[in-house]
DOLUM-19388 format. One record per residue (C-alpha): residue number from 1; residue in one letter; z, x, y. Coordinates in steps of 0.02 Angstrom, whole numbers, always signed. Example, Ala and Ser with C-alpha at 12.3 -4.5 7.8 and 13.67 -1.06 7.14 Angstrom:
2
num:1&residuo:a&z:+390&x:+615&y:-225 .
num:2&residuo:s&z:+357&x:+684&y:-53 .
END
This chain:
368
num:1&residuo:m&z:+2931&x:-6022&y:+2495 .
num:2&residuo:d&z:+2996&x:-5899&y:+2614 .
num:3&residuo:l&z:+2964&x:-5722&y:+2531 .
num:4&residuo:i&z:+3063&x:-5619&y:+2634 .
num:5&residuo:k&z:+3209&x:-5729&y:+2634 .
num:6&residuo:a&z:+3194&x:-5751&y:+2434 .
num:7&residuo:m&z:+3206&x:-5559&y:+2440 .
num:8&residuo:r&z:+3353&x:-5562&y:+2534 .
num:9&residuo:v&z:+3427&x:-5674&y:+2420 .
num:10&residuo:i&z:+3389&x:-5593&y:+2255 .
num:11&residuo:v&z:+3473&x:-5404&y:+2356 .
num:12&residuo:a&z:+3641&x:-5514&y:+2394 .
num:13&residuo:v&z:+3625&x:-5581&y:+2221 .
num:14&residuo:a&z:+3658&x:-5413&y:+2162 .
num:15&residuo:d&z:+3752&x:-5347&y:+2276 .
num:16&residuo:q&z:+3874&x:-5488&y:+2267 .
num:17&residuo:g&z:+3853&x:-5515&y:+2072 .
num:18&residuo:s&z:+3873&x:-5692&y:+2068 .
num:19&residuo:l&z:+3742&x:-5834&y:+2155 .
num:20&residuo:a&z:+3905&x:-5911&y:+2240 .
num:21&residuo:g&z:+3958&x:-5744&y:+2320 .
num:22&residuo:a&z:+3776&x:-5725&y:+2389 .
num:23&residuo:a&z:+3803&x:-5898&y:+2454 .
num:24&residuo:r&z:+3943&x:-5845&y:+2529 .
num:25&residuo:a&z:+3874&x:-5675&y:+2611 .
num:26&residuo:l&z:+3701&x:-5743&y:+2669 .
num:27&residuo:d&z:+3812&x:-5921&y:+2747 .
num:28&residuo:l&z:+3680&x:-6026&y:+2627 .
num:29&residuo:a&z:+3718&x:-6174&y:+2517 .
num:30&residuo:p&z:+3743&x:-6109&y:+2336 .
num:31&residuo:a&z:+3611&x:-6243&y:+2287 .
num:32&residuo:v&z:+3475&x:-6154&y:+2421 .
num:33&residuo:v&z:+3515&x:-5978&y:+2335 .
num:34&residuo:t&z:+3510&x:-6060&y:+2168 .
num:35&residuo:r&z:+3350&x:-6130&y:+2217 .
num:36&residuo:l&z:+3279&x:-5980&y:+2312 .
num:37&residuo:v&z:+3325&x:-5867&y:+2149 .
num:38&residuo:a&z:+3197&x:-6003&y:+2040 .
num:39&residuo:d&z:+3067&x:-6003&y:+2164 .
num:40&residuo:l&z:+3028&x:-5827&y:+2167 .
num:41&residuo:e&z:+3053&x:-5812&y:+1965 .
num:42&residuo:e&z:+2910&x:-5947&y:+1948 .
num:43&residuo:h&z:+2796&x:-5845&y:+2096 .
num:44&residuo:l&z:+2824&x:-5684&y:+2006 .
num:45&residuo:g&z:+2799&x:-5784&y:+1845 .
num:46&residuo:t&z:+2936&x:-5676&y:+1761 .
num:47&residuo:r&z:+3140&x:-5678&y:+1743 .
num:48&residuo:l&z:+3223&x:-5587&y:+1854 .
num:49&residuo:m&z:+3404&x:-5616&y:+1799 .
num:50&residuo:h&z:+3518&x:-5688&y:+1643 .
num:51&residuo:r&z:+3621&x:-5792&y:+1691 .
num:52&residuo:t&z:+3773&x:-5857&y:+1592 .
num:53&residuo:t&z:+3938&x:-5965&y:+1617 .
num:54&residuo:r&z:+4042&x:-5791&y:+1641 .
num:55&residuo:r&z:+3916&x:-5674&y:+1707 .
num:56&residuo:l&z:+3747&x:-5640&y:+1788 .
num:57&residuo:t&z:+3649&x:-5461&y:+1754 .
num:58&residuo:l&z:+3457&x:-5427&y:+1819 .
num:59&residuo:t&z:+3329&x:-5405&y:+1677 .
num:60&residuo:e&z:+3220&x:-5243&y:+1666 .
num:61&residuo:a&z:+3087&x:-5340&y:+1782 .
num:62&residuo:g&z:+3223&x:-5376&y:+1892 .
num:63&residuo:e&z:+3293&x:-5198&y:+1917 .
num:64&residuo:q&z:+3125&x:-5153&y:+1975 .
num:65&residuo:y&z:+3108&x:-5294&y:+2105 .
num:66&residuo:l&z:+3277&x:-5260&y:+2164 .
num:67&residuo:g&z:+3224&x:-5076&y:+2194 .
num:68&residuo:r&z:+3069&x:-5107&y:+2282 .
num:69&residuo:a&z:+3137&x:-5255&y:+2379 .
num:70&residuo:r&z:+3273&x:-5155&y:+2451 .
num:71&residuo:q&z:+3155&x:-5042&y:+2517 .
num:72&residuo:i&z:+3037&x:-5186&y:+2593 .
num:73&residuo:l&z:+3190&x:-5249&y:+2682 .
num:74&residuo:a&z:+3226&x:-5088&y:+2738 .
num:75&residuo:d&z:+3054&x:-5058&y:+2821 .
num:76&residuo:i&z:+3093&x:-5243&y:+2892 .
num:77&residuo:a&z:+3229&x:-5181&y:+2978 .
num:78&residuo:e&z:+3177&x:-5031&y:+3038 .
num:79&residuo:a&z:+3007&x:-5105&y:+3109 .
num:80&residuo:e&z:+3119&x:-5220&y:+3207 .
num:81&residuo:s&z:+3234&x:-5100&y:+3271 .
num:82&residuo:l&z:+3088&x:-4983&y:+3334 .
num:83&residuo:a&z:+3046&x:-5146&y:+3433 .
num:84&residuo:f&z:+3197&x:-5185&y:+3487 .
num:85&residuo:e&z:+3235&x:-5015&y:+3544 .
num:86&residuo:a&z:+3065&x:-5037&y:+3675 .
num:87&residuo:t&z:+3222&x:-5159&y:+3757 .
num:88&residuo:g&z:+3341&x:-5010&y:+3781 .
num:89&residuo:e&z:+3499&x:-5098&y:+3717 .
num:90&residuo:p&z:+3516&x:-5073&y:+3534 .
num:91&residuo:r&z:+3526&x:-5232&y:+3412 .
num:92&residuo:g&z:+3533&x:-5308&y:+3258 .
num:93&residuo:h&z:+3636&x:-5319&y:+3101 .
num:94&residuo:l&z:+3742&x:-5174&y:+3037 .
num:95&residuo:r&z:+3806&x:-5168&y:+2864 .
num:96&residuo:v&z:+3958&x:-5037&y:+2820 .
num:97&residuo:l&z:+4057&x:-4991&y:+2652 .
num:98&residuo:l&z:+4219&x:-4928&y:+2679 .
num:99&residuo:p&z:+4408&x:-4919&y:+2583 .
num:100&residuo:p&z:+4501&x:-5093&y:+2630 .
num:101&residuo:a&z:+4643&x:-4972&y:+2717 .
num:102&residuo:l&z:+4547&x:-4890&y:+2811 .
num:103&residuo:a&z:+4459&x:-5053&y:+2872 .
num:104&residuo:v&z:+4641&x:-5127&y:+2909 .
num:105&residuo:h&z:+4727&x:-5005&y:+2998 .
num:106&residuo:q&z:+4577&x:-4900&y:+3080 .
num:107&residuo:l&z:+4419&x:-4966&y:+3107 .
num:108&residuo:a&z:+4462&x:-5163&y:+3133 .
num:109&residuo:k&z:+4585&x:-5116&y:+3287 .
num:110&residuo:h&z:+4439&x:-5018&y:+3379 .
num:111&residuo:l&z:+4293&x:-5135&y:+3340 .
num:112&residuo:p&z:+4325&x:-5246&y:+3509 .
num:113&residuo:r&z:+4296&x:-5100&y:+3601 .
num:114&residuo:f&z:+4122&x:-5061&y:+3509 .
num:115&residuo:h&z:+4077&x:-5249&y:+3538 .
num:116&residuo:k&z:+4105&x:-5239&y:+3720 .
num:117&residuo:q&z:+3990&x:-5097&y:+3726 .
num:118&residuo:y&z:+3871&x:-5173&y:+3617 .
num:119&residuo:p&z:+3854&x:-5357&y:+3619 .
num:120&residuo:q&z:+3703&x:-5366&y:+3530 .
num:121&residuo:v&z:+3747&x:-5276&y:+3362 .
num:122&residuo:t&z:+3848&x:-5371&y:+3232 .
num:123&residuo:v&z:+3947&x:-5284&y:+3102 .
num:124&residuo:e&z:+3970&x:-5326&y:+2918 .
num:125&residuo:l&z:+4113&x:-5231&y:+2852 .
num:126&residuo:h&z:+4135&x:-5226&y:+2651 .
num:127&residuo:s&z:+4290&x:-5165&y:+2588 .
num:128&residuo:p&z:+4294&x:-5204&y:+2392 .
num:129&residuo:g&z:+4409&x:-5068&y:+2328 .
num:130&residuo:p&z:+4401&x:-4882&y:+2337 .
num:131&residuo:v&z:+4250&x:-4797&y:+2414 .
num:132&residuo:e&z:+4184&x:-4617&y:+2334 .
num:133&residuo:t&z:+4016&x:-4567&y:+2393 .
num:134&residuo:l&z:+3865&x:-4665&y:+2481 .
num:135&residuo:d&z:+3809&x:-4828&y:+2421 .
num:136&residuo:e&z:+3628&x:-4845&y:+2476 .
num:137&residuo:a&z:+3635&x:-5029&y:+2495 .
num:138&residuo:f&z:+3744&x:-5003&y:+2665 .
num:139&residuo:d&z:+3683&x:-4928&y:+2829 .
num:140&residuo:l&z:+3841&x:-4809&y:+2827 .
num:141&residuo:t&z:+3968&x:-4771&y:+2689 .
num:142&residuo:l&z:+4136&x:-4709&y:+2742 .
num:143&residuo:f&z:+4248&x:-4630&y:+2630 .
num:144&residuo:t&z:+4378&x:-4484&y:+2597 .
num:145&residuo:a&z:+4351&x:-4333&y:+2473 .
num:146&residuo:r&z:+4445&x:-4173&y:+2428 .
num:147&residuo:g&z:+4317&x:-4084&y:+2374 .
num:148&residuo:p&z:+4130&x:-4021&y:+2393 .
num:149&residuo:l&z:+4014&x:-4164&y:+2433 .
num:150&residuo:e&z:+3875&x:-4203&y:+2295 .
num:151&residuo:g&z:+3721&x:-4287&y:+2304 .
num:152&residuo:d&z:+3552&x:-4330&y:+2413 .
num:153&residuo:f&z:+3613&x:-4392&y:+2550 .
num:154&residuo:i&z:+3668&x:-4364&y:+2738 .
num:155&residuo:a&z:+3850&x:-4347&y:+2784 .
num:156&residuo:r&z:+3942&x:-4305&y:+2936 .
num:157&residuo:r&z:+4132&x:-4259&y:+2957 .
num:158&residuo:l&z:+4249&x:-4387&y:+3051 .
num:159&residuo:a&z:+4413&x:-4294&y:+3030 .
num:160&residuo:s&z:+4541&x:-4240&y:+2910 .
num:161&residuo:t&z:+4667&x:-4345&y:+2854 .
num:162&residuo:e&z:+4823&x:-4272&y:+2777 .
num:163&residuo:v&z:+4926&x:-4354&y:+2648 .
num:164&residuo:i&z:+5107&x:-4365&y:+2710 .
num:165&residuo:l&z:+5280&x:-4426&y:+2626 .
num:166&residuo:c&z:+5363&x:-4573&y:+2733 .
num:167&residuo:a&z:+5498&x:-4700&y:+2727 .
num:168&residuo:s&z:+5600&x:-4831&y:+2819 .
num:169&residuo:p&z:+5716&x:-4747&y:+2954 .
num:170&residuo:e&z:+5856&x:-4857&y:+2864 .
num:171&residuo:y&z:+5819&x:-4809&y:+2699 .
num:172&residuo:l&z:+5828&x:-4625&y:+2739 .
num:173&residuo:d&z:+6003&x:-4675&y:+2837 .
num:174&residuo:r&z:+6060&x:-4748&y:+2692 .
num:175&residuo:r&z:+6006&x:-4601&y:+2574 .
num:176&residuo:g&z:+5988&x:-4441&y:+2653 .
num:177&residuo:r&z:+5841&x:-4352&y:+2734 .
num:178&residuo:p&z:+5774&x:-4239&y:+2611 .
num:179&residuo:s&z:+5761&x:-4056&y:+2669 .
num:180&residuo:h&z:+5659&x:-3974&y:+2514 .
num:181&residuo:p&z:+5547&x:-4036&y:+2402 .
num:182&residuo:s&z:+5680&x:-4014&y:+2249 .
num:183&residuo:d&z:+5783&x:-4159&y:+2335 .
num:184&residuo:l&z:+5656&x:-4284&y:+2293 .
num:185&residuo:a&z:+5747&x:-4277&y:+2123 .
num:186&residuo:t&z:+5882&x:-4393&y:+2196 .
num:187&residuo:h&z:+5764&x:-4520&y:+2298 .
num:188&residuo:d&z:+5694&x:-4673&y:+2255 .
num:189&residuo:t&z:+5487&x:-4608&y:+2272 .
num:190&residuo:m&z:+5332&x:-4724&y:+2250 .
num:191&residuo:l&z:+5165&x:-4673&y:+2161 .
num:192&residuo:p&z:+4998&x:-4699&y:+2127 .
num:193&residuo:a&z:+4956&x:-4783&y:+1954 .
num:194&residuo:g&z:+4944&x:-4658&y:+1830 .
num:195&residuo:s&z:+5003&x:-4505&y:+1923 .
num:196&residuo:m&z:+5192&x:-4543&y:+1841 .
num:197&residuo:q&z:+5209&x:-4377&y:+1754 .
num:198&residuo:r&z:+5096&x:-4267&y:+1863 .
num:199&residuo:a&z:+5175&x:-4122&y:+1935 .
num:200&residuo:i&z:+5147&x:-4120&y:+2133 .
num:201&residuo:t&z:+5135&x:-3932&y:+2246 .
num:202&residuo:f&z:+5201&x:-3905&y:+2401 .
num:203&residuo:h&z:+5136&x:-3791&y:+2540 .
num:204&residuo:a&z:+5264&x:-3716&y:+2669 .
num:205&residuo:g&z:+5198&x:-3768&y:+2826 .
num:206&residuo:l&z:+5010&x:-3692&y:+2829 .
num:207&residuo:a&z:+4876&x:-3755&y:+2719 .
num:208&residuo:a&z:+4834&x:-3649&y:+2569 .
num:209&residuo:g&z:+4730&x:-3514&y:+2582 .
num:210&residuo:q&z:+4819&x:-3508&y:+2787 .
num:211&residuo:g&z:+4952&x:-3405&y:+2772 .
num:212&residuo:r&z:+4984&x:-3273&y:+2889 .
num:213&residuo:g&z:+5001&x:-3120&y:+2772 .
num:214&residuo:e&z:+5159&x:-3063&y:+2756 .
num:215&residuo:g&z:+5300&x:-3184&y:+2671 .
num:216&residuo:e&z:+5141&x:-3295&y:+2656 .
num:217&residuo:a&z:+5197&x:-3481&y:+2647 .
num:218&residuo:e&z:+5297&x:-3534&y:+2486 .
num:219&residuo:s&z:+5221&x:-3661&y:+2354 .
num:220&residuo:v&z:+5321&x:-3770&y:+2258 .
num:221&residuo:t&z:+5283&x:-3874&y:+2108 .
num:222&residuo:v&z:+5400&x:-4026&y:+2069 .
num:223&residuo:t&z:+5403&x:-4178&y:+1932 .
num:224&residuo:p&z:+5451&x:-4329&y:+2025 .
num:225&residuo:s&z:+5587&x:-4420&y:+1929 .
num:226&residuo:r&z:+5547&x:-4596&y:+1869 .
num:227&residuo:p&z:+5468&x:-4681&y:+1997 .
num:228&residuo:v&z:+5531&x:-4874&y:+2088 .
num:229&residuo:l&z:+5334&x:-4919&y:+2104 .
num:230&residuo:t&z:+5191&x:-4866&y:+2054 .
num:231&residuo:t&z:+5040&x:-4951&y:+2105 .
num:232&residuo:s&z:+4831&x:-4934&y:+2127 .
num:233&residuo:h&z:+4853&x:-5033&y:+2317 .
num:234&residuo:t&z:+4891&x:-4925&y:+2426 .
num:235&residuo:d&z:+4933&x:-5060&y:+2580 .
num:236&residuo:t&z:+5072&x:-5137&y:+2438 .
num:237&residuo:m&z:+5151&x:-4960&y:+2432 .
num:238&residuo:y&z:+5138&x:-4953&y:+2630 .
num:239&residuo:a&z:+5228&x:-5127&y:+2667 .
num:240&residuo:a&z:+5349&x:-5090&y:+2510 .
num:241&residuo:a&z:+5398&x:-4916&y:+2623 .
num:242&residuo:l&z:+5417&x:-5022&y:+2781 .
num:243&residuo:h&z:+5520&x:-5141&y:+2702 .
num:244&residuo:g&z:+5646&x:-4993&y:+2639 .
num:245&residuo:l&z:+5599&x:-4972&y:+2438 .
num:246&residuo:g&z:+5597&x:-4768&y:+2464 .
num:247&residuo:i&z:+5479&x:-4627&y:+2490 .
num:248&residuo:a&z:+5297&x:-4629&y:+2467 .
num:249&residuo:g&z:+5142&x:-4522&y:+2489 .
num:250&residuo:l&z:+5031&x:-4614&y:+2622 .
num:251&residuo:p&z:+4863&x:-4544&y:+2712 .
num:252&residuo:s&z:+4902&x:-4519&y:+2898 .
num:253&residuo:f&z:+4773&x:-4645&y:+2957 .
num:254&residuo:l&z:+4868&x:-4784&y:+2857 .
num:255&residuo:a&z:+5031&x:-4725&y:+2931 .
num:256&residuo:e&z:+4997&x:-4688&y:+3096 .
num:257&residuo:d&z:+5050&x:-4852&y:+3209 .
num:258&residuo:a&z:+5199&x:-4853&y:+3097 .
num:259&residuo:l&z:+5244&x:-4673&y:+3122 .
num:260&residuo:l&z:+5206&x:-4726&y:+3331 .
num:261&residuo:e&z:+5314&x:-4866&y:+3317 .
num:262&residuo:h&z:+5470&x:-4787&y:+3220 .
num:263&residuo:a&z:+5431&x:-4928&y:+3090 .
num:264&residuo:l&z:+5414&x:-4763&y:+2971 .
num:265&residuo:e&z:+5477&x:-4573&y:+2972 .
num:266&residuo:r&z:+5392&x:-4428&y:+2900 .
num:267&residuo:v&z:+5481&x:-4352&y:+2770 .
num:268&residuo:l&z:+5477&x:-4152&y:+2747 .
num:269&residuo:p&z:+5371&x:-4134&y:+2886 .
num:270&residuo:a&z:+5401&x:-3938&y:+2865 .
num:271&residuo:w&z:+5292&x:-3955&y:+2688 .
num:272&residuo:r&z:+5139&x:-4016&y:+2637 .
num:273&residuo:l&z:+5045&x:-4094&y:+2521 .
num:274&residuo:f&z:+4845&x:-4085&y:+2517 .
num:275&residuo:s&z:+4731&x:-4160&y:+2671 .
num:276&residuo:l&z:+4565&x:-4273&y:+2620 .
num:277&residuo:t&z:+4419&x:-4270&y:+2737 .
num:278&residuo:l&z:+4332&x:-4421&y:+2811 .
num:279&residuo:w&z:+4157&x:-4441&y:+2789 .
num:280&residuo:v&z:+4005&x:-4545&y:+2861 .
num:281&residuo:a&z:+3864&x:-4561&y:+2738 .
num:282&residuo:l&z:+3681&x:-4634&y:+2747 .
num:283&residuo:p&z:+3549&x:-4636&y:+2670 .
num:284&residuo:s&z:+3417&x:-4504&y:+2705 .
num:285&residuo:r&z:+3295&x:-4607&y:+2818 .
num:286&residuo:k&z:+3164&x:-4543&y:+2934 .
num:287&residuo:h&z:+3206&x:-4670&y:+3066 .
num:288&residuo:l&z:+3376&x:-4691&y:+3112 .
num:289&residuo:p&z:+3395&x:-4878&y:+3198 .
num:290&residuo:a&z:+3478&x:-4873&y:+3366 .
num:291&residuo:r&z:+3617&x:-4990&y:+3314 .
num:292&residuo:t&z:+3659&x:-4863&y:+3162 .
num:293&residuo:r&z:+3644&x:-4706&y:+3281 .
num:294&residuo:v&z:+3760&x:-4791&y:+3439 .
num:295&residuo:f&z:+3897&x:-4819&y:+3287 .
num:296&residuo:l&z:+3890&x:-4678&y:+3218 .
num:297&residuo:d&z:+3914&x:-4583&y:+3383 .
num:298&residuo:f&z:+4041&x:-4739&y:+3431 .
num:299&residuo:l&z:+4134&x:-4679&y:+3255 .
num:300&residuo:l&z:+4135&x:-4472&y:+3305 .
num:301&residuo:t&z:+4192&x:-4538&y:+3479 .
num:302&residuo:i&z:+4344&x:-4635&y:+3412 .
num:303&residuo:f&z:+4403&x:-4499&y:+3268 .
num:304&residuo:g&z:+4340&x:-4340&y:+3332 .
num:305&residuo:g&z:+4216&x:-4259&y:+3214 .
num:306&residuo:a&z:+4338&x:-4112&y:+3198 .
num:307&residuo:e&z:+4418&x:-4033&y:+3050 .
num:308&residuo:r&z:+4584&x:-4079&y:+3120 .
num:309&residuo:d&z:+4729&x:-4225&y:+3091 .
num:310&residuo:p&z:+4686&x:-4340&y:+3231 .
num:311&residuo:w&z:+4845&x:-4477&y:+3176 .
num:312&residuo:l&z:+4956&x:-4340&y:+3145 .
num:313&residuo:a&z:+4931&x:-4281&y:+3321 .
num:314&residuo:a&z:+4940&x:-4434&y:+3404 .
num:315&residuo:a&z:+5097&x:-4477&y:+3304 .
num:316&residuo:g&z:+5178&x:-4306&y:+3350 .
num:317&residuo:c&z:+5227&x:-4254&y:+3196 .
num:318&residuo:e&z:+5079&x:-4125&y:+3135 .
num:319&residuo:t&z:+5152&x:-4030&y:+2993 .
num:320&residuo:q&z:+5278&x:-3883&y:+3068 .
num:321&residuo:p&z:+5204&x:-3721&y:+3071 .
num:322&residuo:y&z:+5267&x:-3585&y:+2928 .
num:323&residuo:c&z:+5391&x:-3465&y:+2966 .
num:324&residuo:a&z:+5488&x:-3343&y:+2870 .
num:325&residuo:q&z:+5662&x:-3396&y:+2926 .
num:326&residuo:a&z:+5618&x:-3583&y:+2863 .
num:327&residuo:a&z:+5556&x:-3503&y:+2700 .
num:328&residuo:a&z:+5715&x:-3393&y:+2667 .
num:329&residuo:a&z:+5823&x:-3559&y:+2685 .
num:330&residuo:a&z:+5722&x:-3658&y:+2581 .
num:331&residuo:a&z:+5715&x:-3514&y:+2448 .
num:332&residuo:a&z:+5907&x:-3520&y:+2459 .
num:333&residuo:i&z:+5923&x:-3711&y:+2456 .
num:334&residuo:a&z:+5809&x:-3705&y:+2288 .
num:335&residuo:a&z:+5902&x:-3555&y:+2213 .
num:336&residuo:a&z:+6048&x:-3644&y:+2218 .
num:337&residuo:a&z:+6002&x:-3795&y:+2151 .
num:338&residuo:g&z:+5927&x:-3700&y:+1991 .
num:339&residuo:p&z:+5732&x:-3706&y:+1955 .
num:340&residuo:t&z:+5662&x:-3886&y:+1923 .
num:341&residuo:p&z:+5597&x:-3944&y:+1753 .
num:342&residuo:s&z:+5433&x:-3926&y:+1813 .
num:343&residuo:q&z:+5463&x:-3741&y:+1865 .
num:344&residuo:r&z:+5516&x:-3693&y:+1704 .
num:345&residuo:s&z:+5388&x:-3755&y:+1603 .
num:346&residuo:e&z:+5221&x:-3707&y:+1732 .
num:347&residuo:k&z:+5168&x:-3602&y:+1867 .
num:348&residuo:p&z:+5147&x:-3681&y:+2041 .
num:349&residuo:v&z:+4961&x:-3763&y:+2063 .
num:350&residuo:v&z:+4893&x:-3723&y:+2223 .
num:351&residuo:v&z:+4765&x:-3851&y:+2274 .
num:352&residuo:s&z:+4609&x:-3818&y:+2381 .
num:353&residuo:g&z:+4567&x:-3902&y:+2541 .
num:354&residuo:p&z:+4443&x:-3992&y:+2585 .
num:355&residuo:a&z:+4242&x:-3944&y:+2607 .
num:356&residuo:i&z:+4241&x:-3882&y:+2796 .
num:357&residuo:g&z:+4106&x:-3911&y:+2909 .
num:358&residuo:s&z:+3976&x:-4071&y:+2882 .
num:359&residuo:i&z:+3863&x:-4094&y:+2732 .
num:360&residuo:s&z:+3675&x:-4123&y:+2761 .
num:361&residuo:a&z:+3614&x:-4126&y:+2572 .
num:362&residuo:t&z:+3439&x:-4160&y:+2655 .
num:363&residuo:s&z:+3412&x:-4110&y:+2830 .
num:364&residuo:g&z:+3464&x:-4205&y:+2983 .
num:365&residuo:l&z:+3648&x:-4224&y:+3032 .
num:366&residuo:s&z:+3774&x:-4089&y:+3043 .
num:367&residuo:s&z:+3914&x:-4028&y:+3126 .
num:368&residuo:t&z:+3980&x:-3860&y:+3213 .
END
């Protein structure tokens, strides 16, 4: 029995949640995966998994073995990387976890450039759904966060991404272009699942906490009318906006290409919702393989590594600066329309911005 291969199989089974998934991930026949798991269990003299027709779970011994197997495989990969680095060319296999929208709308279009620079590095992308923090099963984890990071890992800021309102020009030509958040009451809107009754706070011009002293930027809280669509799938909302269903809130990294092509138009560009910080994180390791290091540098190159939204800048529709005249005009419009139900029942909620700078929960990577 190839013990290292068997270890890779047991790790893949745990990551994929099934024998069939592990077979696909490793490009092996399902019968080979099943045999290797059985051979490993016979070699160890203990059962590593509970298998039923519907699910697969690790036994207590399996959980313990999985943790040590991961470390052994990581040590092997590190040893190989040190040997490969003697040739002067990064190579090897890189596993990256990231949200689906980021993979589809940003990273995929930059990968040909990376492959041209580093042809000996293969990249394996995993995008099963939302990503909120580091997953130690991967070399790098990309995720967005609105607040401070917590955990024992190293992270580097890649960029800020602002959540903006967008709609197709055809929809806006038909229904009109809102000039104040209160105008949204007469428009078809799309919201993330679970947020239908949630009040939304808009800030005029600058982000909260970045006012200019006197006449500091106005904040307005509104409760959207019943949306025409709610979904937890961001790309579905994006596609519906492209086809003219209504106004959607989308992260700028997703909307960038559509804004550049004028397939979508930014709505209420003088008003800010909130921003997220895009992070890249990796486990605390003494040695950073060359393939990981060059991919990290590549990400910083394409996204900038600064506390700024590169996608709105590229599309030419960054949030317009706050000015007293615009605030006065907006206040007059709001006064004429009367208070919204949310304004009558509660005070505006000011949402704090994302963490500033990079974080190193242990040591190592940091940003100035």
